[in-house]
C-alpha positions as CSV (number, residue, x, y, z in Angstrom):
1,S,-13.8,-17.7,-23.4
2,E,-10.3,-18.2,-24.5
3,D,-11.3,-18.9,-28.1
4,Q,-13.3,-15.7,-28.2
5,L,-10.3,-13.8,-26.8
6,D,-8.1,-15.4,-29.5
7,R,-10.5,-14.2,-32.2
8,V,-10.5,-10.7,-30.8
9,F,-6.7,-10.5,-30.7
10,H,-6.4,-12.0,-34.1
11,A,-8.8,-9.5,-35.5
12,L,-6.9,-6.6,-33.8
13,S,-3.5,-7.9,-35.1
14,D,-4.1,-6.4,-38.6
15,R,-3.7,-2.6,-39.2
16,T,-6.5,-2.5,-41.8
17,R,-9.0,-4.1,-39.4
18,R,-7.9,-1.7,-36.6
19,A,-8.4,1.2,-39.0
20,L,-11.9,-0.1,-39.9
21,L,-12.7,-0.3,-36.2
22,R,-11.5,3.3,-35.7
23,N,-13.7,4.4,-38.6
24,L,-16.7,2.5,-37.1
25,S,-16.1,4.1,-33.7
26,V,-17.1,7.4,-35.3
27,C,-20.3,6.2,-37.0
28,E,-21.8,3.1,-38.6
29,D,-21.3,2.9,-42.3
30,T,-21.8,0.8,-45.4
31,V,-19.1,-1.7,-46.6
32,T,-18.6,0.4,-49.7
33,A,-18.0,3.6,-47.7
34,L,-15.7,1.8,-45.3
35,A,-13.6,0.5,-48.2
36,E,-13.2,3.9,-49.8
37,P,-10.1,5.1,-47.9
38,F,-8.2,1.9,-48.5
39,D,-6.1,1.0,-51.5
40,V,-7.5,-2.6,-51.6
41,S,-10.4,-4.3,-53.3
42,L,-13.9,-4.3,-51.9
43,N,-13.6,-8.1,-51.7
44,A,-10.5,-7.6,-49.4
45,I,-12.4,-5.2,-47.1
46,S,-15.3,-7.7,-47.0
47,K,-12.9,-10.4,-45.8
48,H,-11.5,-8.1,-43.1
49,L,-15.1,-7.3,-42.0
50,K,-15.8,-11.0,-41.9
51,V,-12.9,-11.5,-39.4
52,L,-14.1,-8.6,-37.3
53,D,-17.7,-10.0,-37.4
54,G,-16.4,-13.4,-36.4
55,A,-14.6,-11.9,-33.4
56,G,-17.9,-10.1,-32.4
57,L,-16.3,-6.7,-32.9
58,I,-18.8,-5.5,-35.4
59,E,-22.5,-6.0,-36.2
60,R,-23.9,-6.1,-39.7
61,D,-27.4,-5.1,-40.8
62,V,-28.2,-6.2,-44.3
63,S,-31.1,-4.5,-46.1
64,G,-31.4,-5.6,-49.7
65,R,-28.0,-5.0,-51.3
66,T,-26.9,-2.6,-48.6
67,C,-24.8,-3.8,-45.6
68,M,-24.5,-1.4,-42.7
69,C,-21.7,-2.1,-40.2
70,S,-21.4,-0.8,-36.7
71,L,-18.9,-1.2,-33.9
72,N,-19.7,-3.7,-31.1
73,A,-17.2,-2.4,-28.4
74,E,-18.5,-4.8,-25.9
75,A,-16.4,-7.5,-27.5
76,L,-13.3,-5.5,-26.4
77,H,-14.2,-5.8,-22.7
78,D,-12.6,-9.2,-22.3
79,A,-9.5,-8.2,-24.1
80,Q,-9.2,-5.1,-22.0
81,A,-9.7,-7.1,-18.8
82,W,-6.8,-9.4,-20.0
83,L,-4.6,-6.5,-20.7
84,D,-5.5,-4.8,-17.4
85,Q,-4.0,-7.8,-15.5
86,Y,-0.6,-7.0,-17.1
87,A,-0.9,-3.3,-16.6
88,E,-1.5,-4.0,-12.9
89,F,1.6,-6.2,-12.8
90,W,3.8,-3.6,-14.4
91,N,2.4,-0.8,-12.2
92,Q,3.3,-2.8,-9.1
93,T,6.7,-3.8,-10.5
94,L,7.6,-0.2,-11.4
95,D,6.3,1.2,-8.1
96,A,8.5,-1.4,-6.2
97,F,11.5,-0.4,-8.4
98,Q,10.9,3.3,-7.7
99,D,10.6,2.6,-3.9
100,H,13.9,0.6,-4.1
101,M,15.7,3.4,-5.9
102,Q,14.5,6.1,-3.5
103,R,15.6,4.0,-0.5
104,K,19.0,3.4,-2.2
105,T,19.6,7.1,-2.9
106,R,18.9,8.0,0.7
107,T,21.7,5.8,2.0
C-alpha cells in the first residue's frame, strides 16, 4: 500500500536507521549490541528501531529483558519495485539519447 511505502521510505531517510539495517543484514542482534557503535543513547536507538519496526523492516523477538532484532528484507520489495519503475524510465531515456547522439555524429 502507499502508506506502507511511505513508512519504508521515511524509515530509510535517516542515516542511523540505514546503518542499523546494514548491521542487521549481517546478523540479528540485541538492542544493546546494535546501539554500541553509535554515539547516541540507548533510548534514541530504541526509537529508531521502533520506526524500523513500524515500517516492517525489522522483526523483534523479546525474551525476558532481552530483545533480539533481525532484518525483514521483504519489506524492501515494494520500495525496490517503485524504484525500478524509475530506473526503467532513465534507462530508456538514456538509451534514446545515446541513439540520437550516434545518429547525429554519423551525419
